N, C-alpha and C positions, 0 to 999 in steps of 0.2 A: 504494500501500500504505500502510495507516495502522499505527502502531505505539503500544504502550501501556508507557509507561517506569515501573518502579517506584521510588518516592523510598525505599523502604525497603533494597532489595538491590541497586538500580541495574541489575536486570534489564530488558531491554525483550522485549516479547511482540509478535508479528504479530497481525493483527486477527482470523485465523481461529483463533488459540489463546485469544480470549477468551471469557467466558460473557456477553458481550454483545454487541450491534450497533450501530455508529456510522451514523446514517441521515442525519444533516445537520450540517454544519459551520458556523457563520457567524460567524466571528472575525475582526474587523478592527484593525490597530492604530490607535492615536491617529495623526492625520497629523503628520507631521514628528518621529516617534519611530521607535526601531529596529523591526524586526519580531520582535523577542523582548522588547520594551518592554510598556509598558502599552497596553490594549486598551480600544475604545470601550464605552459602557455597554449597548448593545443586543445584545451577543453572547451565543452560546448553543450548544452541542451537542444535538442530538435522539438519543437512544438508545432501542433495544428492548432491553428487561432485564428479569429477575425483581427484585421488590423487596419488601420486607417490613417493617412498622412494629415500630419497637423505641422503648426509654426508653435515656436516657444518664443514667449515677449516677456519683458518685465516693465515695471513702474516703479515709482518711488512714491510711498506713502507717509504719513506721518508715524507709522510704525517701523519703517524701514523699507528694503526691498521687497516688492511681491511679484511673483511669478505667476505667469498665465498661460494658457494655450488656447489656439483657435484651429478650425478645419482649415486645410491648405487654400481651398475654393470660397471660404466664407467671408472675404473683407473684414475680417474681424467683428462680426455680428455678435458672436457670444460674449466677447468684452464687455458690451454694453448692458448684459444680462445679468444672469447670476454665473459669474465664472468659476470653473472647478478649482479646487485648492491642487498646487502644483507643489510636491515635495521631491527637490533634486537631491541627489545622492551626495554631489561635490558640487554645489553652484559656483564657488569661487573657481575651481578648475575647468569645469566643462560649459559653464554658460556661453562664453563667447564662441565655443565650438558648435553649439545647439540652437543659438537663436536664429529666429527669422526663416524665410523659404530655404536659404541654403543648409540649414540645420540637418536636413534628411531625416527629421522625427517622425514618430509613428506611436499612436496609441492601441495598445492591446488590452480589451476587456478580460479581466483575470477572474474576479468574484465579486458577490456581495458580501458586505460586512453584517454585523448584528442589527445595525441601523438602517439597513437595505441602502447604503450608499454603494453604489458601483466602483470598485478599486480596478484600475488601469495600470499596465505597465507603460513606463514611458521609454521607448526604445531609439537608438538612432541607427540608421542604417549604415553599414560600413563598406560592403563589397558584396558582390555576387561571388560566392566560389567557384572556380573553375573547373574543379574536379567533379563537384556535386550539382553544378548550376543552381544551388540555393542562395537565398539572400541570408547574409550575415549581419546580425545586429549587436548592439551592447546595450544594456540597460543603463538609464542615466537617473532614473527616478520612478516616482508614482503619481498618479493623480485621483482624487477622490470626486466622483460627481454624486451631488446629492439627488435623492429621490423625488424633486420637486416636478411637477406635471410636465412631461415631454423632454426633459433633460437627457434621461437614459435613454429615452426611444430613440434620439437623434444619433446616439453612439451607433447603435445597431443599424440605423439607417446607413449611415457614412463609412462604414467599415465592410472590408471583403472579408465573406465567410472563407473557412477551410483553407487557408494559406499555410503552407509548410515553410517555417522559417528556423534558423540556427541562430540561439544566442549564445555570443562567445565571451 
């Protein structure tokens, strides 16, 4: 059994409760290190998932920097409504590489939390693997989409289902 642990709520979900399917796991620790320590460079997880292209942006508020995302073809419409919360893994390191339409960013619905918020992975497209012809991505964060009327439906309408991807 595979589980998904949310770093936001601490909840753990079983694979059958996820909106994606883990097809293959190839993760090996660096020899001589702990099984929970650093991993080798050629590691990956293959998923079957829904995926949609987005842009990441930021704005300054009285509370500091706030990150947001919009669909690539939306002309930033969602920013004026109730924008989803964005949690970047390493904003100081990653933001310049992932912002705007050149950022090659994608949203992958993963699961609903106990408050029925939709939790999505934020992935950056790296390249197409020349051997497998599969798109490779790296995770850069999470987004939380509230269960307000229509907000989660928009995610499912704008994502392409049944895409096989590799997260490296």
